[in-house]
Structures are given as structure tokens and as C-alpha cells.
GUGU-100031 format. One record per atom (N, C-alpha, C): residue in three letters; x, y, z. Coordinates in steps of 0.001 Angstrom, whole numbers, plus 500000, padded with zeros to 6 digits. Atoms other than C-alpha are relative to their C-alpha. Layout:
% GUGU-100031
ALAXYZ...
END
This chain:
% GUGU-100031
MET498996500555499102MET232428190963547662MET501013501083500376GLY499009499038499556GLY234853192994549743GLY501413499475499804THR498592500398500051THR238619192825550005THR500505499789501418THR499379500190498691THR240831191683552864THR501149500979500150VAL498899499066499741VAL243572193719554501VAL501234499650499181PHE498819500424500758PHE246156191670552600PHE499885500349498520GLU500203499493501363GLU244635192846549327GLU500014501522499967ARG500022498541499950ARG244195196448550423ARG501379500599500256ARG498689499476499602ARG247765196807551712ARG501129499172499393ARG498963500822500639ARG249921194962549199ARG501364500695500071PRO498652499421499978PRO253677195498549627PRO500556500116498581PRO499387499919501332PRO255929196424546683PRO500444498628499505ALA499587501286500576ALA256584193522544342ALA501493499772500162ALA498546500117499866ALA260307194267544602ALA500387499446501369ALA499696500506498660ALA260222193566548342ALA499799498490500057ILE500270501441500016ILE258676190130547770ILE501096499265499243GLN498960500642500814GLN261175189283545040GLN501327499956500747ARG498741499944499254ARG264100190399547175ARG499963499054501203GLY500097500834498811GLY262844188569550257GLY500119498521499720LEU499984501416500354LEU262491185236548457LEU501195499586499145ALA498960500259501011ALA265562185513546226ALA500952498880500384ASP498980500976499589ASP267939183347548270ASP499443498945500954THR500637500947499083THR265436181143550106THR500262498567499562GLN499777501407500336GLN266341177463550271GLN498774499170500357HIS501138500889499769HIS263671174800549975HIS500461498888500925SER499508500929498992SER264472173019553202SER499334500324501328VAL500684499820498716VAL263000172524556678VAL500980500547501031PHE499074499377499050PHE264693174913559107PHE500164499164501253TRP499927500726498727TRP263825172870562201TRP500896498761499908LEU499166501190500179LEU265547169781560778LEU501434500382499658ASP498650499514500296ASP268499171723559363ASP500706500474501258ASP499439499424498781ASP268997173191562834ASP500467498943500995LEU499582501081499107LEU269700169775564389LEU501430499569499697PRO498665500555500260PRO273198168345564827PRO499893498689499237ALA499979501269500743ALA274132165448562552ALA500065498838500984THR500004501194499150THR273387162064564132THR500083498758499130PRO499917501241500788PRO274142158498562986PRO498616499451499697ALA501275500624500361ALA271335156737561148ALA499762498768500862ARG500354501218499270ARG269505154069563086ARG499876498848499015PRO500058501143500919PRO269511150544561627PRO498588499755499500SER501295500436500507SER266696149232559472SER499671498635500591LEU500437501278499443LEU264656146246560569LEU500462498856499106SER499533501174500728SER266169142920559577SER499697498749500814GLY500318501238499314GLY264967139432560414GLY498748500126500846VAL501180500057499147VAL262420138627563089VAL500349500547501377VAL499823499395498678VAL262130140734566246VAL498713499778500786HIS501165500214499148HIS259787139940569150HIS499833501180500956ALA500278498867499138ALA258090142628571203ALA498663499815500701ASP501300499927499351ASP255314143195573674ASP499123501031499300LEU500715498924500679LEU254343146399571869LEU500823500471498814ALA499377499445501206ALA255213147361568290ALA499257501275499634ILE500585498706500359ILE254635150963567239ILE500440500339498593VAL499701499648501385VAL254411151978563586VAL499966501518499881GLY499888498563500149GLY255662155529563069GLY500805500617501130ALA499140499355498997ALA258387157516564841ALA499880501505499942GLY500279498596499782GLY256746160908564841GLY499583500201501444TYR500389499731498619TYR255340162525567966TYR499084498920500572THR500960500974499470THR252453160054568303THR500706498712500393GLY499304501243499712GLY254674156993568097GLY501004500122501120LEU498958499839498980LEU257470158388570260LEU499400500222501385TRP500651499839498699TRP255143159584573021TRP499425498669500478THR500575501292499610THR253381156203572980THR501076499074500547ALA498894500853499542ALA256703154401573333ALA500491500431501377LEU499484499492498732LEU257907156625576157LEU499007499766501138LEU501020500212498974LEU254615156425578052LEU499819498520500322ALA500109501445499757ALA254477152638577606ALA501107499518500943LYS498881500390499130LYS257905152266579218LYS499833500584501401ARG500257499432498678ARG256839154568582049ARG499003499127500757ARG500996500861499344ARG253825152337582747ARG500602498666500409ASP499411501311499720ASP255872149143582584ASP501413499966499417PRO498623499960500512PRO259670149463582301PRO500488498684499424SER499551501301500500SER259968145727581616SER499431499672498624LYS500644500284501280LYS257792145908578486LYS500995500171498854ARG499141499897501194ARG259650145233575225ARG499258500824498945VAL500643499062500911VAL258761148203572999VAL500911500260498809VAL499242499805501237VAL259888148485569382VAL499230500968499099VAL500587499030500925VAL259240151409567012VAL500615499785498628VAL499516500150501363VAL259511151039563256VAL499545501199499182GLU500237498746500716GLU259751154086560970GLU500410499864498538ALA499727500122501433ALA259615154368557177ALA501253500753499579ARG498813499218500365ARG262303157059557001ARG500841500256501239THR499255499708498783THR263853158826560000THR499059500619501022ALA500865499523498922ALA262377159788563359ALA499739501499499857GLY500380498590500005GLY260459163057563192GLY500137500718498680TRP499705499317501275TRP261081163739559498TRP498768500634499362ALA501217499519500677ALA257442164355558488ALA499362501119500816ALA500708498897499346ALA254808166506560228ALA500624500380501335SER499441499708498685SER256533166208563594SER501230500900499926GLY498803499176500114GLY259675167897562313GLY499826501274499208ARG500152498847500896ARG258167170559560077ARG498777500855500308ASN501159499199499628ASN255191172058561942ASN500427501350500579GLY499702498677499479GLY254935175517563487GLY500494500017501430GLY499526500047498628GLY255780174384567005GLY499041500615501003PHE501018499520499067PHE252503175571568593PHE499506498827500841CYS500465501052499097CYS251686173439571641CYS498721500474500664GLU501305499548499522GLU247970174018572202GLU499439499007501011ALA500610500871499007ALA246215172684575284ALA498764499296499453SER501267500543500472SER242994172069573362SER500181498645499325LEU500048501310500654LEU242277168460572422LEU498968499974498889THR501141499979500908THR239329169540570265THR500125501056498909HIS499772498961501008HIS240906172087567911HIS499217501264500344GLY500679498811499522GLY239557174929569992GLY498714499675500727ARG501190500257499181ARG236727175197572496ARG498727500018499173GLU501230499906500792GLU234135176203569893GLU499698498692499291ASN500206501283500663ASN234642172995567928ASN499589498930501004GLY500342500980498981GLY234512170979571128GLY498591500165500535VAL501359499742499522VAL231304172653572330VAL498978499490498995THR500923500433501046THR229650171904568993THR499850498482499976ARG500012501456500178ARG230576168218568998ARG499759499234501303TRP500095500726498728TRP230813167196572670TRP499652500978501126PRO500357498965499016PRO228924169814574710PRO500008499500501437ASP500060500529498638ASP228512167520577718ASP501381499698500570GLU498652500369499552GLU232245166793577859GLU500999501146499903ILE499011499000500369ILE233826170081576852ILE500801500507501194ASP499243499522498838ASP234736171259580365ASP501022498955500444GLN499072501085499665GLN236276167869581122GLN501133499933498984LEU498985500041501043LEU238108167889577785LEU500984501166500136ASP499113498855499798ASP239463171379578476ASP500952499755501165GLU499156500289498836GLU240723170293581905GLU501062498952499670MET499049501052500369MET242332167162580476MET501053500537499041GLY499057499419500931GLY243909169170577678GLY501033500862500696LEU499063499158499265LEU245458171666580085LEU500948499144500835ALA499142500916499240ALA246730168839582296ALA501004499313499089ASN499101500634500963ASN248209167196579198ASN501127500952499592LEU498975499014500332LEU250023170421578253LEU500975500170501162ASP499125499910498830ASP251334170758581807ASP500929498786500063GLY499199501216499949GLY252491167140581691GLY501069499954498927MET499016499961501080MET254223167680578373MET501204500849500409GLY498898499155499542GLY256268170544579823GLY500819499322501076GLU499291500719498936GLU257115168446582872GLU500858498870499429ASP499228501089500612ASP258215165510580696ASP501224500529499262ILE498869499414500718ILE260401167710578522ILE501112500364500985ALA499008499627498991ALA262122169012581658ALA500629498773500648SER499477501153499262SER262446165651583422SER500925499145499147HIS499136500789500887HIS263993163981580367HIS501158500821499444GLY498882499172500443GLY266382166874579799GLY499977500289498512ILE500126499734501433ILE265036167603576312ILE500117501504499762ASP499781498581500322ASP266396170926575046ASP499189500323498751ALA500920499812501124ALA263404171831572877ALA499522501445499867ASP500369498580500067ASP263258175632573292ASP498552500223500447TRP501360499919499471TRP260059175270575346TRP499739501383500589GLU500376498687499484GLU258344178623576006GLU498494500010500258ARG501423499965499630ARG255014178819577884ARG499539501466499938VAL500213498568500233VAL254065182203576382VAL498570500344499616GLY501365499711500412GLY250414181856575366GLY499911500360498534ALA500229499701501412ALA248893182898572064ALA499060501181499853LEU500868498907500400LEU247382185999570519LEU499152499561498819SER500886500163501148SER244345185617568276SER499574501401499587VAL500148498599500381VAL244208188842566289VAL498902500175498954ALA500987499597500996ALA241384190507564394ALA500670500946499015THR499458499134501045THR242459192006561084THR498905500620499150GLU501153499438500704GLU238954192838559805GLU498967500434501039PRO500949499487499005PRO236211194851561567PRO498991498969500499HIS501026500944499556HIS233676192007561622HIS500530498990501005GLN499426500965499069GLN236090189865563626GLN500027500510501438LEU499988499442498648LEU235955192229566622LEU498850499447500830GLU501142500578499291GLU232529190895567543GLU500326498587500479TRP499601501346499594TRP234002187394567630TRP500880500059501242LEU499141499849498825LEU236638188591570106LEU499160500304501243ASP500863499658498869ASP233938190101572322ASP499254498769500503GLU500710501217499608GLU231969186850572290GLU500952499025500697TRP498988500873499410TRP235150184931573096TRP500269500415501444GLU499745499492498659GLU235851187169576082GLU498805499735500916GLN501192500192499177GLN232249186953577336GLN499846498536500416ASP500082501423499669ASP232305183153577156ASP501000499643501088ALA498974500289498991ALA235562183012579127ALA499587500548501367ARG500403499399498732ARG234225185385581779ARG498847499225500634SER501140500741499462SER231003183387582124SER500431498708500661ARG499479501235499414ARG233104180337582983ARG501029500272501098GLY499037499648498964GLY235313182236585422GLY501438499869499571ASP498642500122500525ASP238353181978583155ASP500624501387499931GLU499343498694499949GLU240565184938584054GLU501316500017499237SER498706500062500689SER243517183791581953SER499950500630498614LEU500142499389501318LEU242112185282578738LEU499946501516500149VAL499914498550499928VAL242990188939578189VAL499542500584498670ARG500498499323501204ARG241048191096575713ARG500804501280499784LEU499187498838500343LEU243228193684573958LEU499300500813498921ASP500545499145501054ASP241809196657572068ASP501116500349499020GLU499020499721501054GLU243597198114569044GLU501269500626500556THR498820499338499438THR245901200330571091THR500862499018500772ARG499235500926499169ARG246884197580573505ARG500649498893499185VAL499383501073500777VAL247461194896570886VAL501182500538499195GLN498874499453500760GLN249640197184568787GLN501150500421500902ALA498924499761499043ALA251574198109571914ALA500740498706500321SER499387501302499746SER252208194373572377SER500792499519498790VAL499351500374501264VAL253018193591568725VAL499587501055498975ALA500292498838500846ALA253285196488566278ALA499732499572498566SER500422500269501374SER251318195592563152SER498835500903499662PRO501126499138500377PRO249096198064561318PRO498748499224499625THR501172500810500360THR246770195167560447THR499158499631501211TYR500688500487498809TYR245739194504564058TYR498951501007500472LEU501095499183499490LEU242366195846565205LEU499644499644501437GLY500280500475498652GLY242166193885568453GLY500474498565500114ALA499529501375499797ALA243036190522569981ALA499501499464501321VAL500052500625498682VAL242556188061572764VAL501329499288500204TRP498750500669499630TRP245609186734574560TRP499647498907500996GLU500172501149499120GLU245193183243575981GLU501354499725500639THR498679499927499389THR248005183388578496THR500567498666500455ARG499472501244499416ARG248244179793579736ARG499779498759499152THR500392501210500725THR246929177450577051THR500890499684498804THR499118500254501141THR249781177618574522THR501456500152500416ALA498549499895499893ALA253496176937574590ALA500569499919498588LEU499285500137501271LEU256020177122571773LEU501175499062500199VAL498931500980499911VAL258618174492571003VAL500715499934498658HIS499241500281501225HIS261322173695568451HIS499621498587499554PRO500508501333500363PRO259671170807566554PRO501077498950499780GLY498951500975500258GLY262874169144565399GLY500690499547501274LYS499353500349498734LYS264499169282568823LYS499092499150500869LEU500930500826499224LEU261352167873570413LEU499994498577499487ALA500025501350500563ALA261241164916568018ALA501283499241500314SER498726500684499744SER264938164117568375SER500171499724501488GLY499894500204498565GLY264725164552572141GLY499111498874500494LEU500882501104499626LEU261755162215572459LEU500599498660499576ALA499374501246500466ALA263573159596570375ALA501146499596500925ARG498904500306499079ARG266639159863572606ARG499474499513501347ALA500550500390498704ALA264552159685575789ALA499393498599499945ALA500585501337500143ALA262681156648574486ALA501089498929499976GLU498912500982500068GLU265921154841573653GLU500673499841501361GLU499407500096498663GLU267344155678577066GLU499122499180500940ALA500922500800499191ALA264226154053578541ALA499957498541499558GLY499946501385500469GLY264949150866576555GLY499231499712498737VAL500726500189501262VAL262865151403573412VAL500998499806498865VAL499176500209501194VAL264369150106570159VAL499293500654498814ILE500565499300501154ILE263833152288567060ILE500709499539498738TYR499474500350501311TYR264297151004563517TYR499546501055498992GLU500321499011501023GLU264454153529560665GLU500133499378498616SER499918500440501404SER264266153228556866SER499354498632499802SER500686501295500021SER261781150387557286SER498494500191499822PRO501441499821500208PRO258390151125555692PRO499235498694500202VAL500810501182499700VAL255686148738556871VAL499092499701498821ARG500820500435501136ARG253914146757554160ARG498645499456500416SER501267500606499594SER251227144943556138SER500036499628501470LEU500156500604498679LEU249916143673559441LEU499418498615499799ASP500457501375500167ASP249586139894559506ASP499572499419501347ASP500485500637498778ASP247531137998562077ASP500701498671500236ALA499535501314499568ALA248977135079564017ALA499076499549501126ALA500910500567499006ALA247401132906566679ALA499797500929501188ASP500103499148498817ASP248166135201569621ASP500853501249499861SER499137498843500218SER250154138009568024SER499681500657498655ILE500097499277501264ILE250377140513565162ILE501411500149499443ALA498701499814500638ALA253254140580562694ALA499989501303499209VAL499802498750500737VAL254374144014561503VAL501070499721498954VAL499144500508501065VAL255910143225558121VAL500615501142499204THR499274499067500862THR258567145267556308THR500720499206498921ALA499266500691501059ALA260714144481553277ALA501139499161500556GLY498825500697499468GLY263585143379555500GLY499737499084501166GLY500242500839498834GLY261884141661558377GLY498600500176500533ARG501307499884499372ARG259003141533560776ARG500170500109501501ILE500077499938498543ILE258149142407564352ILE498785499177500408VAL501094500814499480VAL256045139766566084VAL499680500530501386ALA500335499277498772ALA254197141604568813ALA498656499567500550SER501281500288499362SER251445140981571328SER498986501083499692GLN500863498866500275GLN250057144450570645GLN500697500964499049VAL499459499046500987VAL250476147148567984VAL499278501327500162ALA500576498652500032ALA249938150904568055ALA500373500644498671LEU499782499395501308LEU249531152628564701LEU500037501519500139ALA499788498554499902ALA250903156177564545ALA500449500536498650THR499607499627501362THR251026156702560786THR499368501306499544ASN500611498700500250ASN248760159777560784ASN499648500226498539VAL500417499599501342VAL248694161307557279VAL500252498926498945PHE499621500987501011PHE250175158293555522PHE498945498892499895PRO501069500979500238PRO248009155506554054PRO499837499027501161ALA500293500834498840ALA246304153527556790ALA500273498534499692LEU499771501435500132LEU247300149908557362LEU498727499208500280LEU501291500631499738LEU243699149186558344LEU498986500510498990LYS500980499617501007LYS240975149162555697LYS498964500964500559ARG501058499185499407ARG238478150745558100ARG500396501465500157ALA499546498630499770ALA240628153882558420ALA500391500730498719ARG499462499424501224ARG241403154548554769ARG499270501242499516LEU500741498810500405LEU238664157146554253LEU499840501009501136MET500213499163498821MET238973158750557666MET500779501313499963THR499220498767500089THR241593161362556760THR500294500319498544VAL499452499586501285VAL242770163361553779VAL501271500808500274PRO498792499197499821PRO246244164887553346PRO499818501406499433VAL500119498601500398VAL246179168681553202VAL501366500655500159TYR498659499434499980TYR249357170556552335TYR500000501427500531ASP499838498716499331ASP250433173493554473ASP501408500516499688TYR498750499392500468TYR253249175942553587TYR500467501069500979VAL499437499028499055VAL255600178095555670VAL501262500639499441LEU498749499302500241LEU258417180606555412LEU500690500250501338MET499225499647498810MET261206181297557920MET500963501118499638THR499123498864500281THR263046184614558069THR501404499756500534GLU498699499918499358GLU266652185318558850GLU499802500544501421PRO500147499429498658PRO267299186283562510PRO499846501520499935LEU500218498558499981LEU266025189772563256LEU501084500696500817SER499051499186499248SER268433192460564384SER499307500627501197SER500602499349498835SER267920194319567657SER499127501169499575GLU500798498878500495GLU266623197316565686GLU498676499508499418GLN501223500556500574GLN264122195169563802GLN499064499476501093LEU500813500456498876LEU262938193562567031LEU499334501171500700GLN500561498817499351GLN262457196986568562GLN498866500590499168ALA501007499406500884ALA260424198060565525ALA498655499284500109ILE501267500735499924ILE257812195319566037ILE499576499697501431GLY500373500344498623GLY257869194944569808GLY500039498507500199TRP500116501453499820TRP256626191383570423TRP500871499510501151ASN499130500341498875ASN258460191341573741ASN499516498791500779ASP500538501162499278ASP256135188692575183ASP500091498703499200ARG499653501159500832ARG256934186320572282ARG498848499002499830GLN501130500911500160GLN253408184866572053GLN499953499427498584GLY500403500458501315GLY252370182660569197GLY498835500851499525ILE501052499129500536ILE250017184542566869ILE499266499278498872GLY500820500466501113GLY247152183534564599GLY498894500999499763ASP501121499092500258ASP244548185646562846ASP498701499204499903LEU501318500615499865LEU240819184941562765LEU499313499691498680ALA500607500315501286ALA240208184457559055ALA499804498493499860ASN500096501420500342ASN239022181126557680ASN501310499518499394GLN498676500267500560GLN242178181160555576GLN501003500776500858PHE499252499268498975PHE244288182073558569PHE501513499842499826HIS498550500070499906HIS247966182765559133HIS500376499675501443TYR499443500200498661TYR249998181537562099TYR501475500359499941TYR498597499606499995TYR253379182867563125TYR500514500102501426ARG499355500005498685ARG255863182785565973ARG501478500302499814MET498565499746500017MET259422183644566885MET500748498763500477SER499124501082499560SER262208181116567218SER500931500520501091LYS499075499607498931LYS264814181137569968LYS501016501014499507ASP499007499060500544ASP267254182976567677ASP499336501160499253ASN500725498819500479ASN264587185564566755ASN499756500019498493ARG500567500092501336ARG263566184329563342ARG498478500020500138ILE501452500093500004ILE259886184582562408ILE499580498915499026LEU500661500985500857LEU258079181518561102LEU498631500563499652PHE501263499434500479PHE255102182613558978PHE499378499000499046GLY500590501056500817GLY252721180013557588GLY498489500066499971GLY501444500104500087GLY249177178999556775GLY499442500573498720TYR500784499391501070TYR246617180703554510TYR499525498938498999ASP500395501046500940ASP246610178141551695ASP499989498641500700ALA500070501389499550ALA245518174600552569ALA499580499194498775VAL500181500540501343VAL245847172497549442VAL499806498483500036TYR500276501433500142TYR244286169117548730TYR500197499602498543HIS499772500518501341HIS245369167063545716HIS499159498739499774TYR500885501112500364TYR243068164621543981TYR500678498658500276GLY499518501362499811GLY243472161014545073GLY500608499703501352ARG499480500236498647ARG244605161466548697ARG501475499622500014LYS498600500398500083LYS248244161127547671LYS500888500898500862VAL498954499261499298VAL251225162171549793VAL501256499903499139ARG498886500008500945ARG253952163178547348ARG500895501209500207SER499041498922499750SER257104165252547658SER499822501158499027GLN500146498904500966GLN256314167247544504GLN498922500996500418TYR501034499076499521TYR253288168740546256TYR500565501038500968GLU499398499077499037GLU255679170482548654GLU500579501249499343ASN499453498838500705ASN256832172938545977ASN498851500767499355ARG501115499206500508ARG254227175658545383ARG500388501483500034PRO499476498626499988PRO255841178991544421PRO498924501057500215GLU501029498967499849GLU252522180873544238GLU499577500178501459THR500350499875498591THR251803180095547891THR501075500756500757TRP498930499257499329TRP255218181312549039TRP499992501480499604GLN500165498606500404GLN254652184478547015GLN498910500668500846SER501091499454499183SER251348184999548851SER500435500192501445LEU499572499900498612LEU252883184292552247LEU500981501153500196ALA499043498895499886ALA255752186712551613ALA499270501334499946SER500787498771500106SER253282189394550537SER499255500276501299HIS500776499823498780HIS251143188826553627HIS500905500305501197PHE499045499697498925PHE254201188878555891PHE500366501484499988TYR499606498590500085TYR255301192286554627TYR498809500936500236THR501187499217499643THR251721193551554918THR499833500043501512THR500123500072498547THR251660192393558528THR501067500835500695PHE498880499279499393PHE255072193882559310PHE500740500826498931PRO499326499185501017PRO255904196630556795PRO501345500544500472GLN498718499523499473GLN258718197752559107GLN501116498974499822LEU498996501050500242LEU260473194462558238LEU500185499739498502GLU499963500180501450GLU260458195030554483GLU501384499598499484GLU498648500379500412GLU264242194498554328GLU500392498602500462VAL499698501342499492VAL264096191127556095VAL499828498972498892LYS500054501050501013LYS264799188100553900LYS499596498666500628PHE500368501350499577PHE263532184539554099PHE501137499044499672THR498916500960500219THR266116181794554518THR499494498622499619HIS500528501345500223HIS263871178709554385HIS498534500066499585LYS501396500211500366LYS260628177614552765LYS499782498497499933TRP500290501433500049TRP258973174248553131TRP498505499769500130ALA501414500373499909ALA255677172392553245ALA499901498603500584GLY500231501344499501GLY254133169256554649GLY498524499681499994ALA501385500460500040ALA250967167198554695ALA499446499844501407ILE500715500088498729ILE248462167419557550ILE498912498941499868ASP501051501028500024ASP246162164499558426ASP498700500622500508THR501231499292499672THR242759166201558336THR498838499020500159SER501215500799499789SER239628164589559783SER498792500913499935THR501215499189500133THR236029165730559413THR499574500640501317GLN500349499378498727GLN235819166539563137GLN501090500956500478PHE498931499032499751PHE239007168694563032PHE500972499595501103CYS499067500423498957CYS240779166691565750CYS500101498481499977ALA499659501422500065ALA242074163219566505ALA498813499096500304PHE500943501076499692PHE239961160077566490PHE500808498755500352PHE499305501153499436PHE240796156698568020PHE499201498731499728GLY500711501249500168GLY239947153049567686GLY500904498803500202THR499256501249499899THR240988149408567922THR499581499069498879ALA500274501015501014ALA241115146463565541ALA500680498706500414ARG499376501310499780ARG242178142818565376ARG499775499513501441ARG500407500493498669ARG240262141820568528ARG500694500765501138GLY499453499147498949GLY241674144721570511GLY501506499987500108ARG498538500074499918ARG245295143932569793ARG500692501131499249VAL499463498862500744VAL245781146954567482VAL499215501243500390ALA500629498710499717ALA245081150561568490ALA500548501024499013TYR499546498969500931TYR245268153641566314TYR499466501365500429ALA500408498605499804ALA245043157434566493ALA500466500769498777ALA499657499195501179ALA244997159898563593ALA499018501151499901GLY500937498926500281GLY243303162996562213GLY500195501252500818PHE499741498883499098PHE244985165704564307PHE499714501369499373THR500429498803500725THR244232168357561635THR500825501238500367GLY499121498857499818GLY247253170548562275GLY500119500490501423LEU499907499588498602LEU246870170762566053LEU500406498805500852GLY499648501248499344GLY248702167655567144GLY501255500008500827VAL498723500021499284VAL251949168765568768VAL499805499554501443THR500284500405498622THR250454168428572250THR499046498811500044ALA501031501043499960ALA247488166177571450ALA500569498606499742THR499420501324500236THR249797163361570305THR500391499324501303ARG499675500596498693ARG250896162880573904ARG498749499397500626PHE501277500520499521PHE247266162473574951PHE499618498754499215ALA500349501144500846ALA246759160098572013ALA500797498761500388GLY499213501137499554GLY249604157920573230GLY499386499329501212ASP500653500565498824ASP247898157490576577ASP498685499318499642VAL501263500605500414VAL244558156797574881VAL500245498623499385MET499734501289500639MET246025154038572709MET500454498956501011LEU499561500951498973LEU247745152435575705LEU498830499574500886ASP501210500364499243ASP244473152578577656ASP499157498993499226LEU500815500899500817LEU242614150945574761LEU500618498612499914LEU499334501303500086LEU245203148187574456LEU499944499251501321SER500068500664498693SER245007147506578190SER498641499337500229GLY501343500548499845GLY241283146777577836GLY499261500495501223GLU500625499480498793GLU240515148742580989GLU499262501306499713LYS500704498748500119LYS237983151541581308LYS500758501075500777THR499344498873499345THR239637154862582089THR499192501263499698GLU500673498731500289GLU238536158477582141GLU500127500336498517ARG499795499705501423ARG240003158779578648ARG499137499109499117THR500730500899500903THR238394155702577119THR498491500163500116GLU501434499787499845GLU234968156682578479GLU499514501261499299LEU500396498786500715LEU234990159964576546LEU499265499644498706GLU500685500179501276GLU232499160147573704GLU500937500314498846MET499019499635501017MET235286161808571730MET500883498811499621VAL499156501176500238VAL237301158596572074VAL499175498824499495ARG500814501181500324ARG234453156082571762ARG499403500044498595LYS500684499889501285LYS232882157438568554LYS500926500569498937ARG499179499519501106ARG234585157872565218ARG499245501064499207PRO500669499002500836PRO233874160862562957PRO499534499387498688LEU500393500440501335LEU232224160560559587LEU501216499994499089PRO498873500029500941PRO234656159565556826PRO499819501031498894PHE500101499243501240PHE235464161657553798PHE499500499050498911PRO500461500878501084PRO233801160344550631PRO501163499584499112PRO498964500372500977PRO235823158511547973PRO500049501027498868GLU499909499134501179GLU236989160288544822GLU498962499565498958PRO499606498588500082PRO235858162211542880PRO499257500904500963ALA500810499166499116ALA233385163363545532ALA500857500751501014ALA499145499337499012ALA236185164140548016ALA500595501280499442ALA499369498823500592ALA238007166514545678ALA498982501092499693ILE501046499018500318ILE234780168201544529ILE499538500708501276GLY500489499421498758GLY233573168706548100GLY501032500864500697ILE498953499243499313ILE236894169856549525ILE500287501305499276ASN499703498777500741ASN237579172350546749ASN498836500991500052ALA501150499107499837ALA234029173719546976ALA499999500639501386THR499932499464498649THR234527174134550710THR501088501050500110ARG498918499005499988ARG237845175928550232ARG499541501293499338TRP500514498814500694TRP236178178295547764TRP499022500750500902SER500990499385499129SER233372178921550249SER500650500701501188LEU499291499371498890LEU235784179655553096LEU500650501304499554ASN499402498779500537ASN237607182175550933ASN498931501067499777ARG501096499060500247ARG234297183746549958ARG499510500620501314ALA500429499485498699ALA233315184074553631ALA500965501063500515ASP499010499006499575ASP236561185916554356ASP499823501324499268HIS500238498789500786HIS235564188414551651HIS498580500544500182ASN501402499605499818ASN231981188737552936ASN499674500114501488ASN500206499745498571ASN232329189777556581ASN499790498729500814GLY500071501258499269GLY232686186161557672GLY498721499218499829LYS501300500658500156LYS229198185180556494LYS500155498682499242ARG499859501333500569ARG228989181471555743ARG498844499715499050ASN501038500288500993ASN227133180312552638ASN499269498701500339LEU500836501168499740LEU224657177453552368LEU500827498727500140LEU499166501197499912LEU227357174842551767LEU500640499896501376LEU499341500043498705LEU229264175782554911LEU499005499763501129LYS501014500213498970LYS226085175957556979LYS499515498554500007THR500426501398500083THR225053172528555723THR501056499076500603LEU498922500808499435LEU228453171034556563LEU500047500150501511ASP500019499772498552ASP228286172640560006ASP498913499162500657SER501131500727499410SER224889171043560651SER500217498494499998LEU499719501429500107LEU226192167618559580LEU501217499573500802GLY498776500335499289GLY229340167835561672GLY501136499630499092LEU498933500238500967LEU231501167738558579LEU500765501288499775GLY499267498778500261GLY234240170112557636GLY501338499750499361PHE498656500003500572PHE237526170960556072PHE500662501244500543ASP499381498866499346ASP239935173183557970ASP501084500606499132SER499014499304500835SER241911175793556072SER501320500108500742
END
């Protein structure tokens, strides 16, 4: 087995210790928001045309889009804690056009639809930017594209294949950068080459987006209840009751936007697993430090390893650096104690200083983690229940900042009972295979993680387990 660049170029241990010394375990994006009054919890009986469970991106987009379709509709959102506190407020802020977690995944699963899915995904990203502007949401939106960088020699061939595929489809928006050009764009000694997708990625401040969507929804007439975890969905003659400890919403229709949290429908309980992702945020860079790394185009960046890193700059020139470890805990539990993993932050700090040795004096101010709702098809799935009165979407697998807006439209289409371009997609009509129950889930996921790591140390070559999972359409994304 070989070594990776992050093992060959380890920074001094003292730099890692110094960089992490004063880091607070807190979500920067949420800390960066102004204090706002808490919304009331649900009490008594409330009637609605549409009840939405979950006030993250999926729920908030669904509410806003529902009011756009019919301003007279009574829309109520109920949230277990506060709007945007979970994945929506603590992600990397990458707004990817892809609805399929990248074109390669989409080609493998829905080859006959991939061009249509790509077009719909780009239109959805365009629409997201337009909505942010029209609602006056100050979310630090930057349509800057993304660099996918090769840090190992075997990955250069992947870049060439990527470029050739784009050219064969007449896509001129993808730019192939050799080692000299990529390092002129962003100065890292680890970069051997890259592709720059110039139009398919935007960056956003996740916390500001969530709070802005909540405000826009309320201005449109949506009512949001916080601190009201839902216990069950009860059937009535012509309605569904969304039941909490303090009350219930009696609604004609329900949209479930709970994502990583335990499903309220039995049929969805094995469809996702929670995978914990970890990030660091630096202090703001000085003008000298910015000059040392370049990065003048401010693209989002991700490397091509199975255990990949993603990183981007904030509006105030901090660097968010995350990824690499993707940790599953036995039993599918979502627990706050899983968010504290010192060994992962040590690894991330080491990899950051390897990537940017010229920033060895930069310190980290924040560290945090969160659970991702991972599905076996690497992207969202959809469905209905209770005779079509309940719709759901989940399984975004870490690429949901933009796709949640599309999911909101899909759920509203499904609840309307009408055939649309979205509901006719095979991606929407068919559900992925579920994960197995325990202990098989933990055994399979951990074996897959080990195999992905092994591939990164073996020129990207996938072993029999990974090849078998690929052939079955199953997977686990690092």
C-alpha cells in the first residue's frame, strides 16, 4: 500500500497544537447570526391546509414554494428545536446544481434521464439565486464555481476523462487546469491539476440562508412553531393530525422534511443512516496571508479522494475546511456526543496545514460536526403515504443545500396528485434500496469505509467489496 500526500507531507505537531489551542466547539454559521426572539411552541389544536414537519432547508423551501403556488393556503411548519439548527445551519455552504450527487452517479443510475436531470438541476440553482435576491435574503451568495483538485498522480487521468466527457457534450463551462495553472489560481503544493466547473456551484452562508428563508416564509403568511418535536402522525377521516407534546396540527396534507432524524413513517426507517461529518473554521486571513495563497476567484474546492476534503472561503475571508472522516455509529442514532471527535479535528488541522503550509500561523476559531442523512443512491429519494396525503423527501447525502429546493417542488407536485415533469422522473418514482438492519448495517458500512481508505492508498483501485456494491447500486459516501 502507498501513502497519500497528507501522510508524506505532515506538518509539525506544534503547528497543529497551536492552531487548535483556542478553538471553540461551536457552529460558526449560527454564532454569526444576530440574536432573534424564540418562536412559540405548538399549543392546542391548529388547522392547516399543509403541515410541514421540519424547519430546515427542505421544510422552509416547501413552505415558501407552497405559498407562491397558492397564497391563500394555510401553511404551518413545526420544528423540534429552532429553524435551521441542524444540517441546514452547519453545512459547508456549497450550492451544487447537481440533483444526483454528481453526473457520474446520475449516469450510473438514470442514464436515460441524466441530461434532463442536469438541466433541471441547473435551472433549480438559477432559481435559488433568483429567490434569494427577490426575497432580499442576505446570504453571502457567490456564484463562483468549484475546483476539483487532484492531489495524487492517478487522479489526473480522472480529470482528463472528466474534461473529455464535458467536451463530448458541448459543455464549455468546464475548464481543465494543469499543475501550473491550478497553482496560479490557488497556491497549494499538493495540487497536481484540477477542473474548474465555472457555473454549476455557488457558495452561501448556511445560517443566513436558513434564517432568511424562515423570515421570507413568515412574511408570506407561513406560521412556524419551534421547540415542538413531533411524536406521531394520526389518521382522521379526511385529514392527518401532526401530534406534539403540546398540541396537534390537523391538516389536509403533510410534508415530511425530517431528513436525518428518525422517520415518522415505518416504510422510511431503513432508508437512511446518519453519518457524522466534521469541520474546522479559521480566523479571518490577513491581506498578506491571502496574497500567499492566491485564491482570488474564491471557488469552492474539493479533492478527488474517496475520503475527500472540501473547503471554501467565507465573506470575511475565513477558510472552512471539512470532510475526510465520515463516521457511522452503531444503531442509527443521532446524538450530540457524537459531535465531539478530537482525533478527526487533529487530522483535519494536519491536512489543512499540509494543503496550505504558508498558513502555518493561522489558528482555528471554531470546530463542529453534524449528521448527514445518507441514502444508498447518494442523493434524495421521494414518496407518498397515507393515501397520498403525506409526502416525504430525504437522503440528500451531504449535497442538499440546493437540492432541498427541488425537493420542495417535488413534494408539492406529489401532494397535488398531478403528473409533472418532476413526478415522471424515474429518480422520483423509484425508491433506492434500504440499508440493512443492525448489526449488518454497521458491519457493511465500516467495511466499506475501510475499503474506500484502502483505495485511496492503492492508486484509486476499488476492491471486490466496492465493485460488488457498485454493481448492486449500493454505496456509502465518505
